[in-house]
N, C-alpha and C positions, 0 to 999 in steps of 0.2 A: 561097609565098615570104614571108619575114619582111621587113617594111618596115624601111628604114634609120632609124637614130635621127637626128632633126633637131637642129640648133642645139647640137651638142656643142662645148664649149669645148676649146681646145687649149693645153696647158701643157707645157713641156719638163720632163724629169726634173730638171734642175738647178734650174729655177724652183720646182718643187714642193718640193724639198729646202730651198731657201732660205726658203720660207714656213714650213715646219715648224720649221726651225732658229730662225727669228726668234721663234717663239712659245714656245720652250723657256725655262725659267728658266735663265739662263746661269751663275749663281753658286751656290756652296755656302757658306752662312753658318753652318750648323750641321752637326754630325757626322752621319754616316749609317752605320748598322751594315752594311746591304747593300752600299753603295758600297765600304766598306772590305773587305768579304768578296770582292768581285770583284777588288780590287787585291791580294789575297793577305794581307790583314791581318785576323785574326780578333779583333775587338774585343769580347770577351765582356762587358767592363765597361760597354758601352753598353746591354746588355739584362739584365744580372744584377748585383744582385738584381732580380727582375722588378718593374717599376714597379707601384704599387698606387693605386687610386682613394681619394679622401678619404672620410671617414665620411659627410659630408652628401651627397656625390654618390651614395654607395651607398644611403643612406636614401631619397632621392627616386627613384632608379632602381628600387629594389626595390618601392617603393610603387606606381609606375606599372606595372611588369611584372605585379603581382598584379591590378590592375584590367584590364589588357589581356588577361591570360589568362582571366579570368572572362568578359570580353566575347567573346573568340574561341570559348570553349567553348559559350556560350549563344546567340550571334547569328550566327556565321559558318558557313554551310552550304557547305562546299567542293564537295560533289556538285552542289548547285544551281547554283553559279557555273560549274562545268564544263558542266553540262547546258544552261544558258541562255546561256552565253558572255557573261555580264554580272555585275558586282557589283551586288547590289540597292541601290537608293537608301537603304534604311533602314540598311544596313551602313555606308555612307559617312557617313550622318547620325550614327550612333553613334560612329564614329571621330572625327568632328569634335567631338562632345560630350565625348569622353574627352580631347581635346587632342592626339590622335595626329598631326594635321597640323603641329603646332608642336613636335614633340619636340626639335628642335635649335635652335629660335628662342629668343632671350633673353627671360626673363620680362618685361622692361621693354616688350617689344612684344607681350605676350600669349601667349608660348610657354611650354613647360615647362622649357627650358634644360637638357635632359639632356646628359650627357657623350657623346662618341663611343662609348665602351664600352657604355653602356646603350642608346643609340640602336641599335647593332648587335644587342644582345641582343633588343631589341623586334622588329627586322626578322626575326631568326631565328625568334622565336616566331610572329609573324604569317605569315611565309613557310611555316612548317611546316603550318599549317592551310589556307592558300591562297596559293600563289606569286603569283597575280594581285593579291591585296590587298597583298602585300609589294612587288610591282612598282609599284603605285599610290603607296604611301607613299614608296618609295625615289626614284622619278622626280620626285616632288613636292619632296622635301627635299634629296636628294643632288646633283641636277643642275638642278633647277627653280629658280624665283625665289629662295627663301630663301638658299641657299648663296652664289651669286655676289653677292647684295646684302650678305650678312654680311661678305664679304671685300673687296668693291670698291665697294659702294654709298655714296652720300652719306647724311648723316643725314636729309635731307628724303625721300629715296627709302625709307629704312628705315621712317620713321614713316608713310609713305603706304601701303606695300605689305606689310610684315611682319605687322602685326596682322591683315590679311586672310588672309594665308597661314597664320597660326597657328590660325585658327578656322573660316574659311568657304570660302576660295577654293583650288581645285586649280590647280597650276601645271605647266607642261610646258617642255621644252627642245628647241628646233628648230634643228638644225645640218644634218643629212643632207638631201641632195636626190636626185632620181631618178638623176642621173648623177654624184653626188659622195658618196663614202663616207668613207674614211679619208684622202682627198687633198683637203684644204680649199683648196688653191691654185686649184681649179677652181670654187669657190663662185660661183654665178650670181645668187642673190638680191641685189637692190640696195637701198640706202637713200640716196636722192638728197636732199641738203639743199635745203630750201625755206623760207627765213626762219627762224623759230623751230621748225621742224618738219623731219622727214625723211619722204620718201614711199617706202614699201616696195613692191617688186614681185618676185614669184618664187614658187616652189613648194617645199615642204618635205615630205620623206617619212619614214615611220616615227616619227611624233611621239607617243611614248608619253605618255598622258594628254591628247593633243591634242584628242581628240573631246569630252572633257568639261571641258577646262580653262577657267578664268576668266582666268588670267594666263599669258603666254608669255614665255620668254627666247628671243629670235630673233637668230641670227647672220646679218648681211647685209654686203655689200661697199659701202662708201661711196666713190664716185669721188673721186679727188684733184682738187682745184680750189682757187682762191684762197681762203685762209682755212680750208681743210679739208685736213688731212693725209691723210685717206682710209684705206682698208684695211678688213679684216674687223672689224666692230664689233658689240657686244652691246647689245640694247635690251629693255626691259620693255614688252610690248605687251598691251593689253586684248584678250582673245580675242573679245569681241563687237563689235569695231570694224567700221565699215563697210568693205567690201572684203575681209574675211576669210571664206573659205569652206572648210569641211571637206568635201572632195569625195568622200572614201571612208573607210570604217572597215575597216581591214585585218583579215584572219583568218589565224591561224597554226596550226602543228601542235601547239603547246602554249600555255600562258598564255592560254587562250581567253577569260578575263574582262578582259584588258587593253583599254583604249580607245586604240588606236593607229591613226593615220590619215594621210591626205594633206591638207595644208593649203595653200591658194593665197592669196597676197597680191596684190591688185590696187589700186594707188594708195591704200594704207593710210597714213593720216597719223598719225605718232607724234611727240609733243612732244619737243623736244631734251632736256628735263629727264628723260626716260625712258631716255636713253642711259646705260649702265653703263660707267664709266671713259671714257678718251679714245678718239677715233677710232683704229682700227688695233689696239686692245688686245683685241679679241674672242677670238682664239684663245688668247692668254696667259691670259685670264680663265677660259676653258673648261678649259684644261689644269691650271691651278692649282686650280680648283674640284675637279677629278677627283682631285687628290692624296689627299684624304680621302674624296671621294665614291665612289671606286672600292671602298671597304671595304664598301659596302652589299651588293654581290653576293657576296663571300665570306661575309658574315654569313648570307645565306640558303642558301648552299652548306653551311655548317657545320650549320645547322638541318636541311637535307636529309640530311646524313650521320647525324645523331642518329636521324632517323626510319628511315632504312634499317637502322641497327643494331638498333633496337627490333623492326622487323618480321622481320629475319633471325633474331634470337634467338628470338622467339616461335614463328615458323613452323618453324624447323629443329629446335626441341625437340619440337614437336607431331608433325611428320611423321616417320614411320618408313619406312625402306627396308632390305631385306635384314637384318631382325632388330635394327636399332638406329636411334636418332634420326639424322636427316639430318645434323646438325651434327657427329656423330662420324665421318662419312666424311671422309677426309683432303682429298679434292678440294673438298668443300663447306666444310670447316673452314678451309681456306686463304683462301677468299673472305671468310668471317666475320672472320677475323683481320685481313685487309686493311681491311675496313670499319671495324672497331673502332679499329685503330691509326691509320688515316688520319683518322677523325673526331676523335680526340684531337689529332692534329697540326693539323688545320684550325682547330679552336677555339683552339689555342695560338697559331697565326699571327695569327688574328683578334684575340684579346684583347691580345696583345703590341703589334700594330700600332695598335690602337685606343687603348690606354693611352698609347703614345708620342705619338699625335696629340693626346691630351688634355693631356699635359704640355708639349708643344711645345718640348722640349729638343733633339730630333733632327729632321733633315730626313728625312721618310718617303716621299718621292716614289717611290723604288725599292721600298721595303717594301710600299706600298699596291698598286703595280703587280704585284709578285710575288704578293701575296695574291690579287688578282683572277685572275691567270693560273693559279696553282696551284689555287686553290679551284674555279674553274670546270671545269678539266680533271679533277681528282680526284673531284669530286662526280658528274660524268657517269659516271666509271668505277664509282663505288660504286653508283649507281642501276642501271647495266647489270648489275653483279654480283648485285644484289638480284633483278632480273628473272630472271636465270639460276637463282638459288637457288630461286625460286618456281616455275620451270618453266613449264608451260602456264598456270598461274594468274597468273604474272607478266605474260604477254602478254595475258591476258583483262582486259577493263575491269572496274572496280569495280561498275558498274551491272549488268553481266552476272553477275558473281559473286553479287551480292545477289539477283538475280532467281531464281537457282537454289539459293538457300538457304545460301550461304557468306559468310564475312566479306568485306565490300566493301573490299578493300585496293587502293588506286589506284597500284600499282607502275608500270604502263605510263604512267600520267599523269605521275608524277614524272620518269620518263625523258624524256618529251616536254617537260615544263616546264623541266627543267634544261638542255636542249640549247642554248637561246638564250644562256645565260651565256657560252658559248665565242665568242659573236659580239658581244653587248651591250657597249657602252662600250669598244670596242677588241677586235677579234678576237684569237684566240690568236696568229695570225701577226703582226698589227700590234703586239701587246704584246711579242712577241719582239724586234722591231726597236726599239720605244720603249725597252725596258729595256736592250737592247744598247747603244744610243746613250748612255744615262746611264752604263752600266758602263764604257765606254771613254772617258768624258769627260776623265779625267785624262791619258790618252794623247794625245787630240786637242788638248787645250789646250797641250801642249808640242811635239807633233810633227805637228799637223794640217796646217800649211803645207808640211811636208816631203813629204806624200803628195798634196797638192792640185795637180792638173795646171794649174790656172789661176794659180798663184802664180809670181812671178818668181824668177830664180836668186838674187837677193839675199835675198828672203824665205825661200827654202829654206835658204840658208846660215845665216841667223839662227836658223831653226827647228832646224837640225841641231845648232847649238851648245847651244840650250836643251835639246833632247832628250838630248844627251850628258851634260849635268849631271844631269838627272832620272834617267836610267837607270843612271848610275854609282852613284847612291845607292840606287835602288829594287831593281835586279836582285839584288844580293848578299843582300838580306833575304829573298828567295824560296828560298834554299838550305836554311835550317834554322830551326826554331822550337820552341815548347813542345810541339807535337804529336808530337815525337820523344822526349820525356822521359816515361818510364813513370809518374812521380809527378804529372804535370800534371793539374789539375782534380780533385784528390782529394776536394774537397768534394761531388762528385757520386757518391760511392760509398756506397750505403746498401742493403745486401742485394743489389740489382741494381746493377751497375757501369755508370753512364752516362759515366764519365770517358773510357772508351775511344772513345766516339762523339764526344766533344768534341775529343779529340786527332785523330781522323780528320777532323773538320771543319777544324781548323787546318791540317793537312797538305794536305788537298784544296783548301782555299782558295788556298794557295800554288801548288799544281799547276794550278789553274784559271787563275790569273794568268799563269803561265808559258805555258800553252796559248794564252791570248789574245794575249800578246806575240808568240809564234811566228807566230800567224795574221796579225797585223798586219805582221810583218816579211816574211812570205811573200807576202802579197797586196797590201800597202800600199793604194793608192787603190782597188783592186778589192775591198777587205774588205767594203764595204757591200753588194756583190752576192752575197756568200757567206751567204745567208740560212739555209741548212741548218746551217752551222757556227755562226753566231750564235745560232740557235734552241737548239742543243744546249748552248752555253755558258750561256745564260740558264736553261735547264732544270736544269743542274747547280747553278747558283746558287740556284734556287728550292728544290731539294731540301736544300741546305745550310742555307738560311734556315729551312726547316720543321723540320729536325733540331734546330737551335739553339733554336727556339721551344719545341719539344716537351720538350727537356731542361730548359730554364729553367722551364717551366710545372710539370713534374714536381717539381722541387726546391721551387718555391713552394708547391705543394700539400702536400708532405711537411712543410715547416716550419710550416704552418698546421694540420697534422693533418687534412687533408681528402683522404682516400683516397690518401695518399702512396704506400703500397706498390703499390697497383694502378696509380697514375699512372706510377711507375717502370717497371712491367712493360709498360705500353702504349707509353711512350716508347722503351723498349728494342726492342720489336717493330717499331715504326715505323722507328727508325733502322736496324735491320738490313735491313728491306725497302728503305728508301731507298738504302742503300749499294749494294745490288745494282743498282738503277736507275742510280745515279751511274756505277758502273763500266761499265755498258753504254753510257751516253752518252759517256763518255770514249773507249771503243773506236770509237764511230761518228764521233768528231771527225775521224779520219784514215782510217778504213775504212768507206766508204759508197759509194753509187751516185749522188752528186750530179752529177758530170760526165756520166755516162751518162743520167741523168734529163733533163738539159738537152737532150741530143741527141734523146731520144725526144719531148720536148715540141715541139721544132722540127719533127719529123716529123709529129706529130699536127696542129699548126697548119698545116703545109704540105700536108696532105691525103694524106700517104704511107700512112696506115693506114685510110683510109675503107672499104676492103674489109672491115675487121674489124667494121664496124657493120652489115653486111648481115645479113638474116634476122630482123629485128625490125620492129615497127610502133610508131612514136613516138606516144604518146597526147597529147602536148602540142598545144594549140590554137594557131592562128595569131595573130600579133601581134608588135610590136616587142619586142626584148629590154629596152629601157629606154624608159619612157613619155615622150612629148613633154612638156617642161616650159617651153614658150615662154610668156613673161609675157603677161598679158592677162586680161580678165574671165572669170569662171568660167561654164561652161555646165552645171554640176551643181547639184542641189538641195543645200542646206546640211545636212550630216549631224551637225552639232554638237548635242550633247545634254548640257547641264550637269546634274549630279546635282540631283534635286529638281524639275526642270522637267517 
């Protein structure tokens, strides 16, 4: 028998939504290309001409990339990291010496001050040789101490912690708990005010870098009391503080070198001066940090795509079957074309989003989320196709290949390592909901009260009037646009004609907006429960964004005489592939098994199909589904292992 989970917090669905909604950035102060795309407005002017980095930024970035490449080639042994499931201390020491811990930290605090564009290029480079090292650097800088302090920290906090983060100290971000994943309303770790300090108690799970960290960003709930607003709050915590125990170092199917663990806090005293922002701002800080922090995962996904393309090209040219190279068989060639075209598009999405983040002219919260969603899904598909192209050798480990005298190609490891990206920093399913919420924000801002069952009749009447004005202006604009004019976007015709794809994006953007409006009209307050529909809406938007980025990148490369002809070919291939996927998604908006699936799920949970499970032996061992996280002193030996100790 499986033991029941103890001490599980109970939060209603409405309460959970309220917590998530309160943490959102409520306003749009800058234009957003992706937001406009979902509203049926194809604002090409927001991304074309493609934004470019400054000369000094390029010089410093390229100089660092050259040093980083030399270090990776000489010092990072990916096979050893995979074999020993640890990043050697000397590798981390070398990264510190290079300044890689402070890539995004301002030089005034001892960092390199690289742009988001070059930070992502560095992660793609490092992640290609060892995804575990990429994860170490990303978790430290994208969501660890440096980014939240950069955006929300006081000058005193920056001076105290950023120089350490830039050169010597590893940081980690602690939000998830054994019974709290993407639903922060149930956060159980507490930070109780006590004079000029807070006392932390609780357990955190999946703390990437947590086993080796020197500094932690911890999210904890402050109880509301006199003089204290309370709410989920962010703190910088010294990892070696009394009462902190790393109870376990987790092991995974991939990323075997990451130092990810379970951390318990028992009466850990944290100075009030280490609180980031005001009480109750923790989730907003986390979400705002992720607006650009999420770009680290697609950076490594783009790097993975480049590696998949290289191996697919070399192997399929070498391997012959039925009298000709493997690549010339159509079934294999289609896979190679998909990998090449998608890699081009992923890098286009990454570079465009990164440069927009650097220029800070646009709000990129949706673009970054789309980049994470699309990058993680497509990189996984590319790695899976590479394994298929390699056949039995793709399933065989690099160590085994080497032992029998063949090139040690870690294709199966790449597949395992990439799998987590569909879960890290917001699973695909959560990203669908997050992006969908932002995509329909304009609708909810004018008609939200109309479909909210908790609102009064007078509120609904007022909302109805507002909605009438908004839709009277908006809906007619969805009927026609430049996508229906054959001469539109003619500047994208150079040998290969990309203008036809841009016209398709414009027309399809309006079609997508109409479909969203129809869904809201049809389901009203139940719209948020139609997760299948919302997921497909978001996936269509992701494809349109990637198509836009690919076309804009191809034109930029052409004008700079950097493989322009080939870039146009790749952009054309990607857009044609993407259009097929888009049309399939549109078909599935209204023709699907969503309702039937819900009935089947109720039957599964109700035990109606348990007879189908007969005839097997479950190898799972006994134990609770969710570990007990009751606050209290630890009974485990501390597994913390700072690098160099």
